Steps between C-alpha positions, in 0.01 A plus 500: 500500500843584366773427751841667485763301314774595747509314832595815690191677367288200591635514856419873518145425384465227764622732776267778391202261484582353840529845656162601358332178617641546851372858515151401384475198730634701795209742461246216489657325800507813712135570426372146566746336743238493779333211319777272623348535848130519427436134587672516840230423754701387799428687821853626556509658157153659511558643849813685395492566126292566194614378158603855416715544812656154470598559135633854548863396563530269203695618198476358150782251448429348159259311280460177311252354256355167598204301366349794313536740794737784581616448858627811679727443798563723798742487789537657842799480735407537865672399824756292316242306302408520134129472424365438151157544343363471148191593305410398146274585213420332168765573237236587243418813707858632480414761235186618679575699817132562568427127468785420744353748748154351457639146544668588830202701625273206426732265690506738796120537499449123479736445795321764706159352416623153605636646821163660577314175425738308725453754779120482466519122511713505815264750663189298407637171634641648820822398672669189375507343844316570821690587812449251785505630861494299818 
């Protein structure tokens, strides 16, 4: 790769590359942000939200690369609080949009299958504790 010899041109190239990366990662985040909530199994959460509804207010706020993964960050401001979520995918998938989609769909399907197995297990074993009446 030939880099510009002038520093100002190099800065322009960096800004253009950063803008393009942000646009691409924003699209991926918006499409798959629900995965940040797919493992929530607490009663309060499941009674009021689905992963899709919980993630709806989060906007893409940036990215980082860490340990061979691209980590996409999101943020929501609500009632005076700032909430943050993140999702990640292997960096080697970065040039393969269909592979990124497949990766996230597989994660979502695995989480749903685990949730169903856990629910079946809870149903088969009955309540965790018996109620005692006098």
